Structures are given as C-alpha cells and as structure tokens.
C-alpha positions in Angstrom: -0.1 0.1 -0.2 3.1 2.1 0.8 4.0 2.1 -2.4 0.6 3.0 -4.4 0.4 6.1 -1.8 4.2 7.1 -2.9 3.9 6.9 -6.6 0.6 8.5 -6.0 2.1 11.3 -4.2 5.0 12.0 -6.7 2.7 11.7 -9.7 0.5 14.8 -7.8 3.8 16.8 -7.1 4.5 16.8 -10.6 0.9 17.1 -11.8 0.9 20.4 -9.6 4.1 21.7 -11.0 2.9 21.4 -14.4 -0.6 23.1 -13.4 1.7 25.5 -11.9 3.8 26.3 -15.2 0.7 26.5 -16.9 -0.5 29.6 -15.2 -3.3 27.6 -12.8 -3.9 26.8 -9.4 -1.8 24.0 -7.8 -3.1 24.3 -4.1 -5.3 21.3 -4.4 -2.4 18.8 -6.4 0.0 20.3 -3.4 -2.2 19.1 -0.7 -2.9 15.8 -2.1 0.8 14.9 -2.8 1.7 16.2 1.1 -1.1 13.9 2.2 -0.3 11.0 0.1 3.1 11.5 1.2 1.9 11.0 4.8 -0.1 8.1 4.1 2.8 6.4 2.6 4.8 6.8 5.6 2.0 5.7 8.0 1.4 2.9 5.7 5.2 2.2 6.1 5.3 1.9 9.4 2.6 0.0 9.5 3.9 -2.7 7.4 7.2 -2.7 9.8 4.7 -2.9 12.8 2.8 -5.9 11.2 6.3 -8.0 11.0 7.6 -7.3 14.2 4.0 -8.3 15.2 4.8 -11.7 13.3 8.2 -11.6 14.3 9.3 -11.3 10.6 13.0 -10.6 11.4 13.8 -11.1 8.0 11.6 -8.8 6.0 12.7 -5.9 8.8 16.7 -6.2 8.0 16.1 -6.4 4.2 13.3 -3.7 3.5 13.6 -1.4 6.7 17.3 -0.3 6.5 16.8 0.8 2.8 13.9 2.4 2.5 13.9 4.5 5.7 17.1 6.5 4.3 14.9 6.3 0.5 11.7 8.0 2.5 13.4 10.5 4.3 15.1 11.6 0.7 11.8 11.5 -1.2 9.8 12.7 1.9 12.1 16.0 1.3 11.9 16.1 -2.2 8.0 15.9 -1.5 8.4 18.8 0.6 10.4 21.0 -1.7 8.5 20.0 -5.2 4.9 21.3 -3.4 6.8 24.2 -1.4 7.6 25.3 -5.0 4.3 24.8 -6.2 2.8 26.5 -3.1 4.9 29.3 -3.1 5.9 29.7 -6.6 5.2 32.9 -8.6 2.5 31.6 -11.3 3.4 33.1 -14.9 
C-alpha cells in the first residue's frame, strides 16, 4: 500500500508543478501530494509494525534499512516540490 501512496504522491506533485507552469492554481495538487506523502510514511510504519508483530525479522532486515533512508530523501523532495508549487510565482 505504501508503494501506491508513494507513487501517487509523486504524480500529484509533478502535476502540481505542471499546473503552476501553465498559470493554474496548484494548491489542491500540493495538498493531495503532501497528504499522500504522510499516508506513505504511515503505511510503511504500519507494515513494519506488522512484521514485528509476526516476528518476521528477515523482512525487517531486508526492507527497513534501505527504505528508511529512501523515505527520508523522498519526503524531503516531496516537501520541496510542493513548496515550489505552493509558494512559487505563477506565470
């Protein structure tokens, strides 16, 4: 589920930049993208919690170290892209 939320967050962030570039309002896209970013983080944390509850240590060791760093980077990129579309000047 977190992958679906993450991809949707990227698509809506890019869509917001395109809308801003064409002179249209992009606040709705930015809100959707930031919301989907938050849902991505919650869904990933939920998956980790399920792995801990089922004592699936191999899944935790395989996925969590790599994706925790990637989620930090992608969250910062999401904030920057949405900040541009929220606070950038329209043409």
